[in-house]
C-alpha positions as CSV (number, residue, x, y, z in Angstrom):
1,M,-15.3,-47.4,-51.6
2,Q,-12.5,-45.0,-51.8
3,N,-14.9,-41.8,-51.6
4,E,-16.5,-43.9,-48.4
5,T,-12.7,-44.0,-47.2
6,N,-12.0,-40.5,-47.9
7,T,-15.4,-39.3,-46.3
8,L,-14.2,-41.1,-43.0
9,R,-11.0,-39.5,-43.3
10,A,-12.9,-35.9,-43.5
11,Q,-15.0,-36.6,-40.9
12,F,-12.2,-37.8,-38.7
13,E,-10.3,-35.0,-39.1
14,L,-12.7,-32.2,-38.9
15,Q,-14.2,-33.7,-35.4
16,A,-11.2,-35.0,-33.8
17,L,-8.3,-32.6,-34.6
18,P,-9.8,-29.9,-32.7
19,L,-9.3,-32.5,-29.4
20,M,-5.4,-33.2,-29.8
21,Q,-4.6,-30.2,-27.5
22,E,-6.8,-31.9,-24.6
23,L,-5.8,-35.0,-25.7
24,F,-1.9,-34.3,-25.3
25,G,-2.3,-33.1,-22.0
26,Q,-3.9,-36.1,-21.3
27,A,-1.0,-38.0,-22.6
28,Y,1.5,-35.7,-20.8
29,H,-0.3,-36.2,-17.5
30,L,0.2,-40.0,-17.9
31,T,4.0,-39.9,-19.8
32,R,5.5,-37.2,-18.0
33,N,7.6,-36.7,-21.0
34,R,6.7,-34.7,-24.3
35,A,7.9,-36.7,-26.9
36,D,6.6,-39.9,-25.3
37,A,2.9,-37.8,-24.8
38,E,3.7,-36.9,-28.7
39,D,3.9,-40.0,-30.2
40,L,1.1,-41.8,-28.0
41,V,-1.5,-38.9,-29.2
42,Q,-0.2,-39.7,-32.6
43,E,-0.8,-43.5,-32.7
44,T,-4.1,-42.8,-30.7
45,Y,-4.7,-40.8,-33.8
46,I,-3.7,-43.2,-36.2
47,R,-6.0,-45.9,-34.3
48,G,-9.0,-43.7,-33.8
49,L,-8.6,-43.2,-37.8
50,R,-8.6,-46.6,-38.1
51,K,-11.8,-47.6,-36.2
52,F,-13.5,-44.7,-37.3
53,A,-15.8,-46.5,-39.3
54,Q,-16.9,-48.1,-35.5
55,F,-17.2,-44.8,-34.3
56,E,-20.8,-44.1,-33.2
57,Q,-21.8,-40.4,-34.5
58,G,-23.4,-38.3,-32.2
59,T,-22.1,-39.8,-28.4
60,N,-18.6,-38.3,-27.2
61,L,-15.6,-38.2,-29.3
62,K,-13.6,-37.1,-26.4
63,A,-13.9,-40.1,-24.4
64,W,-13.7,-42.7,-27.4
65,L,-10.0,-40.9,-27.9
66,S,-9.2,-41.0,-24.2
67,R,-10.2,-44.4,-24.1
68,I,-7.7,-45.3,-27.1
69,L,-5.1,-43.2,-25.2
70,F,-5.0,-45.0,-22.4
71,N,-5.9,-48.6,-23.6
72,Q,-2.6,-47.5,-25.8
73,F,-0.6,-46.0,-23.4
74,I,-1.3,-49.8,-21.1
75,N,-0.2,-51.2,-24.0
76,D,2.8,-49.4,-24.3
77,Y,3.6,-49.7,-20.5
78,R,3.0,-53.6,-20.8
79,R,4.7,-54.1,-24.1
80,S,8.2,-52.2,-22.0
81,K,7.6,-54.3,-19.0
82,R,8.1,-57.1,-21.0
83,R,10.5,-56.2,-23.7
84,V,13.0,-55.7,-20.7
85,A,12.5,-59.4,-19.7
86,E,12.8,-60.5,-23.0
87,V,16.4,-58.8,-23.5
88,Y,17.4,-60.1,-19.8
89,V,16.8,-63.6,-20.6
90,E,18.0,-63.7,-24.0
91,G,21.7,-62.0,-22.2
92,V,22.3,-64.1,-18.9
93,D,23.2,-67.3,-19.9
94,Q,22.2,-68.4,-16.2
95,M,18.8,-67.6,-16.8
96,I,18.4,-70.5,-19.5
97,G,15.5,-72.7,-18.7
98,Q,13.0,-69.4,-17.3
99,E,9.5,-69.3,-18.3
100,D,9.1,-67.1,-21.4
101,P,7.6,-64.0,-20.8
102,V,5.2,-64.2,-23.4
103,V,4.5,-67.3,-21.9
104,E,3.5,-65.7,-18.9
105,A,1.8,-62.7,-20.6
106,Y,-0.8,-65.8,-21.8
107,E,-1.0,-66.9,-18.1
108,L,-2.3,-64.3,-16.7
109,S,-4.7,-63.3,-19.0
110,T,-6.1,-66.3,-18.7
111,M,-6.3,-65.9,-14.6
112,N,-9.0,-63.8,-12.8
113,A,-8.0,-60.8,-11.1
114,T,-7.7,-61.8,-7.9
115,E,-4.7,-64.5,-9.0
116,I,-3.7,-62.1,-11.0
117,A,-3.4,-59.3,-8.1
118,K,-1.4,-61.9,-6.1
119,D,0.4,-63.6,-8.9
120,Q,4.7,-62.9,-8.1
121,S,5.8,-62.4,-11.8
122,F,3.1,-59.8,-12.8
123,L,4.0,-58.1,-9.4
124,E,8.0,-58.2,-10.0
125,S,7.0,-56.7,-13.5
126,L,5.7,-53.2,-11.6
127,D,7.7,-50.5,-10.5
128,E,7.0,-50.2,-7.0
129,E,4.7,-46.8,-7.5
130,L,2.0,-48.8,-9.5
131,K,2.2,-51.8,-7.3
132,G,1.6,-49.5,-4.3
133,G,-1.1,-47.9,-6.5
134,L,-2.8,-51.4,-7.7
135,E,-2.3,-52.5,-3.5
136,E,-4.1,-49.6,-2.6
137,M,-6.5,-49.4,-4.7
138,D,-10.2,-51.2,-3.5
139,G,-10.5,-54.1,-4.6
140,R,-13.6,-54.0,-6.6
141,Y,-11.6,-51.2,-8.6
142,R,-8.9,-53.3,-8.9
143,D,-10.2,-56.5,-10.2
144,V,-12.4,-54.4,-12.7
145,L,-8.5,-52.9,-13.9
146,L,-7.0,-55.6,-13.7
147,L,-9.3,-57.4,-15.9
148,N,-9.5,-54.9,-18.7
149,T,-6.3,-53.9,-19.0
150,V,-3.9,-56.7,-17.9
151,G,-6.1,-59.7,-19.2
152,N,-7.8,-58.3,-22.4
153,L,-11.0,-58.5,-21.3
154,S,-13.9,-56.1,-23.1
155,Y,-16.6,-55.1,-20.6
156,R,-19.0,-57.7,-21.4
157,D,-16.5,-60.7,-20.5
158,I,-15.7,-58.8,-17.4
159,A,-19.5,-58.8,-16.7
160,K,-20.2,-62.1,-17.1
161,K,-17.0,-63.1,-15.1
162,L,-17.8,-61.0,-12.2
163,K,-21.7,-61.4,-12.7
164,L,-21.6,-57.5,-12.6
165,P,-23.9,-55.3,-14.7
166,I,-22.2,-53.6,-17.9
167,G,-22.3,-50.3,-16.1
168,T,-21.0,-51.4,-13.1
169,V,-18.4,-52.7,-14.9
170,M,-17.5,-49.5,-16.7
171,S,-18.4,-47.5,-13.4
172,R,-15.9,-49.4,-11.6
173,L,-13.3,-49.3,-14.1
174,H,-13.6,-45.5,-14.8
175,R,-12.7,-44.9,-10.7
176,A,-9.8,-47.2,-11.2
177,K,-8.0,-45.0,-13.6
178,T,-9.7,-42.0,-11.8
179,F,-7.8,-43.2,-8.8
180,L,-4.0,-44.1,-10.7
181,R,-4.1,-41.0,-12.2
182,E,-4.8,-38.9,-8.8
183,R,-2.6,-41.0,-7.1
184,F,0.4,-40.3,-9.6
185,S,-0.7,-36.8,-10.3
186,T,0.6,-35.6,-6.9
187,R,4.0,-37.3,-7.4
188,E,6.4,-36.5,-9.6
189,V,6.4,-40.7,-10.5
190,S,6.9,-41.6,-14.6
191,L,4.8,-44.8,-15.1
192,A,7.4,-46.6,-17.8
């Protein structure tokens, strides 16, 4: 067992370390901050190493790690939004009785994409630039993006929910992410 773990680690280092500079570029593009980008890449490599046994050898490792990086970025972004809300609720006496942000996050994960896109508490949790990007995005792409990133649904679950082929789901998710990257690359905006 230990030999197998060491072998996987050696394979991961051999294949993944040469990609670090490119992943850092992607992370910096998303975070617009060197320290945050370094943290994001580090977390990506930690998660990649843990899940490397699931990686299908012969497929695109860079794409696999990029997906991990983007998912980690979205998770960190959501966590930061929730954390701010929790501190605010706990720190203000008049806010007692407000719904718990964790409960709200759970409720978002059970909604369909259209409901999420119109949910006032979700929309208020976004900064104006990100909200604007989602509003400008084609609804087909936005639905897939929200179900994947906010609802935490897999490609298969999204395909079933929207009655689409998995390939279409993957294509729409890619287009949604590309749209947001292009929108935010032309402006000096931080998503965090």
